[in-house]
C-alpha positions as CSV (number, residue, x, y, z in Angstrom):
1,M,0.0,-11.3,10.0
2,Q,-1.7,-8.5,8.6
3,P,-1.7,-7.8,4.9
4,A,-0.3,-4.2,5.4
5,L,2.8,-5.5,7.0
6,F,3.6,-7.7,3.8
7,A,2.9,-4.8,1.8
8,L,5.4,-2.7,4.0
9,W,8.0,-5.5,3.7
10,L,7.5,-5.6,-0.1
11,L,8.1,-1.9,-0.4
12,V,11.0,-1.9,1.8
13,G,12.5,-4.7,-0.1
14,W,11.8,-3.1,-3.4
15,C,13.8,-0.1,-2.2
16,G,16.9,-2.2,-1.4
17,T,20.1,-0.3,-1.0
18,P,20.6,3.2,-2.3
19,W,23.6,4.1,-4.5
20,P,26.1,4.9,-1.8
21,R,27.7,7.8,-3.7
22,R,26.2,10.8,-5.3
23,W,28.6,11.0,-8.2
24,P,29.2,9.4,-10.6
25,P,25.7,7.8,-11.0
26,P,25.7,4.1,-11.2
27,P,27.0,2.4,-14.3
28,D,23.9,0.2,-15.3
29,P,20.4,0.3,-13.7
30,D,19.3,-2.9,-12.2
31,P,16.8,-4.8,-14.2
32,W,13.2,-4.9,-13.0
33,W,13.5,-8.6,-11.8
34,F,16.3,-7.8,-9.7
35,R,14.1,-5.5,-7.8
36,V,11.3,-8.0,-7.5
37,L,13.7,-10.5,-6.3
38,G,14.7,-7.8,-3.8
39,A,11.0,-7.4,-2.5
40,I,10.7,-11.2,-2.3
41,G,13.8,-10.9,0.0
42,G,12.4,-8.2,2.0
43,V,9.1,-10.2,2.7
44,I,11.3,-13.1,3.8
45,G,13.5,-11.0,5.9
46,G,10.6,-9.1,7.5
47,W,9.0,-12.6,8.2
48,G,12.0,-14.1,9.7
49,Y,12.8,-11.1,11.9
50,S,9.5,-11.2,13.3
51,A,9.6,-14.9,13.7
52,V,12.9,-14.6,15.7
53,F,13.0,-11.2,17.6
54,A,9.7,-9.3,17.6
55,E,7.1,-11.6,18.9
56,G,5.0,-10.6,22.0
57,D,3.5,-7.6,23.1
58,L,4.7,-5.6,20.2
59,A,2.8,-7.6,17.6
60,G,0.6,-5.3,15.4
61,G,1.8,-1.8,16.5
62,A,4.0,0.6,14.7
63,I,7.3,-0.2,16.6
64,Y,6.7,-3.8,15.5
65,A,6.3,-2.7,11.8
66,A,9.5,-0.6,12.2
67,A,11.4,-3.3,13.8
68,T,10.5,-5.9,11.2
69,S,11.4,-3.4,8.4
70,V,15.1,-3.8,9.6
71,G,14.6,-7.5,8.9
72,A,13.2,-6.7,5.5
73,V,16.1,-4.5,4.4
74,V,18.5,-7.1,5.6
75,G,16.6,-9.8,3.6
76,S,16.5,-7.7,0.4
77,I,20.3,-6.8,0.6
78,I,21.3,-10.6,1.2
79,V,19.1,-11.7,-1.7
80,Q,20.4,-8.8,-4.1
81,D,23.9,-9.5,-3.2
82,I,23.6,-13.2,-3.8
83,I,22.0,-12.5,-7.3
84,S,24.9,-9.9,-8.0
85,A,27.4,-12.6,-7.2
86,F,25.8,-14.9,-9.5
87,R,25.6,-12.4,-12.2
88,G,29.3,-11.7,-11.8
89,G,29.2,-8.0,-10.5
90,A,29.4,-6.3,-7.2
91,R,26.3,-4.4,-6.0
92,G,27.1,-0.8,-5.3
């Protein structure tokens, strides 16, 4: 795996899920560690997606990076939702 691909997964995981509505704004901003765990979930999701679905001729290309970013978003959302469940609140 290329370091740039891991950086992409970190960034995608850091972004997580945007607030679904424009108004009202979210009640409390997520703490910084919540975003860090989302970034870790992004790396796990991107790696998992590449291990299961995106191996072969696409490895290393732009389409490969875009496809594995889908896994990074899913991994980030899953990790953040699990953490939100343990914190006692709904995410978004």
